[in-house]
N, C-alpha and C positions, 0 to 999 in steps of 0.2 A: 189556737197558736197562731200569732202573727207572722205570717211567711215573710213579708215584704221587711219587715224591721229585723228578722234574723239575716236576712241576706246582706244587709249592710255590713255585718261583721263577718260573714262566711259567704262568699257567692256560691261556693258549691252547696249551700244547705238548699237553695231554689231547686237545683236539680234534683234532690233527694226528696224534697217534700212534693214536688209536682210531678215527678216522675218515678213513683215508688218502687213500680215494679221492675223498672229497668235500670235502677241506678244502684241496686244493693252491692254489686262487684265493686263498681268505683268508689261505693261507700267504705267498704272495708278498707280498700286501699289509702283512701282519704283519712281514716282513722288512724293506720298505721303510720302515716307520714306526719299529719299535722296533730290529731289528736280530736277530744270532742270540743269544737270550736263553739257550738251554740246550742240551745235547746233542742234544736231539731234532731240532734245527732244523738241524745241521750238515751233513746228508745234503741239504739243498737249496742247497748251494754258497755259499760267502762272496761270489763273484764277482756274484751277483745284486745286492748293494748298489751295484755299479758300474751297474747298468741302472736304480736308483731315482733316479739322479741329476737326470733330466728333472723329477721331482717336486720334490725339495728345492731345486734351482734355481729353478724358477717359484715355489715358497714365499718364497725370498728376495726375487725381484723383485716379485712382487704382495703379498706379506704376507696372502694369502688362502688357506688350504689346500683350501677347497672349489673355488676356480677352477682351483687347482694340479691337483688331481684330475682335473678335467675336462678340462683342457689335455692332461694325460699320458695319459688315456684316448684321446681324440681322437688323439692321435699314434699310439697302438697301432694305430689303425684309419684310419690318414690313407688319401687316396685313390692314392697311390703305393705301397700295402702289398706289392704283386705284387713289386716291385722289392726290398723289404726281406725278402722271404720266398724269393728266389731267389739265385743266384750273382752279387750284382752289388754295386757298391760303395758304394750308398746308405746301407746299415744301418751300415757301418764307418765311413764318413764322419758320420753322425749320432752314433754313440758317441762319436767324438773330439771332435767341434765342441761338442756339448752339454756333454760332461764337461770340455772346456777352459773352457767359459764358467762351468760351476758352480765350478771352482777359480779362476777370476778373481774371481768375486764373493765368494769364500770367502777371498781375500787370500792365497790360494797361487799367486802369479803365475809362479814359475818352472815349477810342475808345470803351471800352464795353458798355458805356451808349448811344453812338450813335448806336451800332448795336442794343442793346435791345429797344431801342425807336423806331428804323425801325421796329421791331418785332410788336410793338403796332399799326403800320400802317398795317400791313399784317393781323392780328387778334386782336379781342379786349382783349382776354385773355393774349395779352402782358403785360398788366400793372401788373400782377403777377411777371413778372420778376423783378419789383423793389424791391420785396420781397429778392431778393439777397444782394442788396446794404444795405437795412435795417438790415438784419443780419450782415453784414460786419461791418456796423456802430456801432452795438450794442456790438459786442465784442471788436472792436477797441477802443471804448469809455471806456470800462471797463478796457481795459489794461493800457489806459493813466491816468484815475482817480485813480485806486486803486493801480496798480503796481507801475506807473511811477509818481504818485502823481501831475499829472498837469492837473489841472481843464480846463485851457486855450486849452490844446491840446485836452482834450475830447469835449469839446464845438465846436472846429473848425472841428472836426471829425463827430459830430451829425449834424452841419450844413452842411457840405459838403455832408453827405450821405443822408439828405433831400433833398437838391439840385438835387441831382443824380436821386432820387426817382421821384422828380417831373418832371425832363426831361423825363422819361420813361412814365409819365402818359400823357405828351403834346399831343402825337397823338389822345389819346381817348378825352380828353377835347377839342381838336382842332375841332374833327368831330362832337360833341355833340354842340359846339357853332356854327358851320356851319350850323347844322339843325335847331337850335333855331332862327338863324339869317333869314333863309329863310322862315320858316313856324310859327314863332310866332311874330317877330317884325313888326310893322306897321299893326297889324290886330286887330280888333275889338274884345270883349269879346267874342262875339257868334260865330266869325269865328275861334277862337283860338282851337285846339285839347286839350283834358284834360293835356295832358303832359307839355303843355306849362304853365299851372297855378299852377303846382306843386313847392313845396319849392326849390327842386333841379330838374329843368326840365331836364331829360335824355330820349332822343328820344330812344335810343337803348333799354333801359329797357322797355318802353311802347310798342314797336313794338313786342319785345319777350313776353310779357304777353299778350298783345291785341289779337294779330293775330295769334301767335304761340301756345299759351297756356302754356308758359313757367312759372314755379313757384314751389314753395316749395309743394311737394307729388301732384301736380297736374296730374302728369303722371301716378300714381298709380292706374290703373284700369285694369281690368281684360283681356280687348281687346288689351292691350299694352304687355301682357307676350311674345309674340314672339319677341318683341324689346328688352325686358329685356334677353331674352335667348341670343340673337344676341350681347349684350354687355357684357354678363357673362364672356367671356375668358380673355378679358383686365381687367376687373374690378376685378376677381379673381387673375390676376397677379399683379395688383398694391395692393390689400389688402394683398396678400401674402408676397410682397417686404417689406411692411411696418411693418408687424408682425415679419419678420425675422430679420429686422434690430432692432425693440424695444427690442426683445428676446435677441438679441446679444449685445446691448449696451443700455439698461435700463437707466443707470446713464447719459448717453448722451443725451437721449432724455428729461429725467426729467428734467434736468438743461440747455436745450437748448444749449449744448457743453460746458458750463462755468466748467464742471467738467472733461473734457479733460485733459491728461497728459501734462506736461511742455514739454516732448519730442515730443507729437503730436501736440500741438500748434506751436512749434517752426518749425517743418516741413511743416505747413500751416499758416506761418506768413502772407501771403496775406490776409488772412480772420481774425485772430486771435490776430495779433500783430499791436500796433499803430505805431511803428517805420517802416519806409520805407526798407523792407527787401534787401539784396543782392540777386542777381540772385542765386537762389538754383540749386541743382543738378537735380531737376525735371524738371525746365524750361530750362536748358541746354539740358537735355536729349530730350525734346519734340523738341526744337528747332532743334537739330541735325537730328530728325526723320522727319522734315516737312519742314525746312527753307533753306536747303542747296541748293544753285545754283550758288556757285562761282565756275568759269572755273579752278582756281589754287589749288581746294581741291585735294591732292594727294590721291594714291591709297591705302596708309597704312590707312588712318583715314576711309575711305569706308570699308575697310576690318574689321577694328575694330567695326562697327555698323552692319555689317553682323553677326559678330560671338558674339555680344552680350556684348561686355566689358563696353559700355556706361550703360546698365542696371545693371552689377555688381557693377559698382562705386556708381549708386544711391542706391543699396541695402546695400553696406556697410555703406553708411552715415546714411540712415534710420533704418537699423538693423531690429527688429521685426516690424516695421511699415508696412513693404511690406506685412506683412500677414494679416493686417486689411483688404485691398482691399474694397470690398462693405461696409464693417461696418466702414469704417474710419468717424472721425467726420466731414470729409470734405463733406461728402455725405449728412449729416442731411439736410440743406437746401432743397437739391432736395427731400428729402423724405417728408418735410412739405410740398413742394409745390404739389407734385404729391397727396399727401394725401387730400389736400384741393380740388384740381381738382377732383379727383376720388368722394368725398362726394358730391360735386356739381353736377357731371354729373349723380350720382344716385339719389340723392333727389330733384334737381331742374331742371335739363335740360331734353330734350328728351333724354332718356337713351341710345338710339343706337347711338349717336353722339359719345359716349365714345370712341369709337374705333379710331376715327380720332383725338379725342379732347386730348387723352393722348398720341397719337403717337409720339410727339415730346418731351416727358418727358425722359430724359437719365437715369435716375434711373431704369425705366423697362428695359432696355436692359442690364445695368450694372448686375440686378438681375438675367435676363434670362441668360447672359453668365456664372453666377455663378451656376446656376442650370444644363446647358450644361455641366459643367466641373464635378461637383460633383454626378449628378443624371443623367445618360446617357438617361433612359428610359423617364424621363420628359423631357429632352433636345429634344429628337425626337418628342414629343408631341408638343412642342412649333414650331418646324419647320413645322410640319404637320399643326398646326393652321394657321401658316403664310400663306402657300402656298394655303390652302383651302380658307382663305379669299381674296387672291390675285385673285384665280379664281371665287370665289363667287362675288367678288366685281366688277370684269370685266365684268361678265355676268349680274349682275343686275343694276349697275349703267350706263353703256352704254345703256341698254334698258329702262331707266327711270323708274326703279321699286326701291323702297326703300330700301337703304343700308347705315346705319351709317348716 
């Protein structure tokens, strides 16, 4: 490989090729920001760009690269990291759910449906991701019917949204059908398990209830107090994130986003507008930070990225919207989802599971990033919590002790 020729197109390449052992961490960041700019980077796997989605997805939502980087790093060291490092479904679910959300806000709805459906194959709570398309269809149908006066377009949006939601439910339905086919069909009434005779036979719910004792308030016992304490940090973070958002934007929460300003809705047309929007500065900005892999990209454009001119352009267009960040109306569907998941974890599930159950919820990391910026002391506490649970989880989980 001719290192000198490659560095003409990518100055970073020289650092990588000459300082191999020391530059890997800088390299991963380089790939997530600029992409594979030259041959020297090809060995670091094109698939890495898929794993940079949490960063670019957060940039689109918050319009703040610094907060996006903080949130992404925090996700890499989240308190459920032991499950992301072992043969467990959390990491696969997080990949598909966050990847699906990235494609959703990038206006690639069909790809987003595929990714979010795959998240349902990884974990049953993947069905909750259908709520994003439900939220989108609701707002776009309103825009089409009341603002554009097109009943046909509104109906088409609702049908499309319903079909996308059904697609995300397919993995869960398929697995339940598979269980019913193997355990219920062709058996006499005496041989059938009770769930086979239910009006809606759901194997998953029966196993959770009959064998694991999952149910509303069934875990509220004094002997389970240590498990409630174990889950208290993540549940507290979830509750605080919801309360902060509700207090900051009560009109948005009460109206489910319908009272968002025209300016705010226009900047988030992918969710709120029925008209297929042109590529906005947000999408262009994220693509410049995650999808640059063209060899003929000149040094001037790369310098502009490093100096933040792209961000300045996005801020000029959105004006005061850049200050909303976590309190943007764009965040509302994620707040609704984490609220439902936190309530389910506390009242219905084995509460200690909440740490990993909520670990793939983007809004928690966005809120934690906000805390780190505005309240340094609490920011340190969050890092202490994450590393303490990484250590505790590594010791308990690997030795078959109960941990989340």
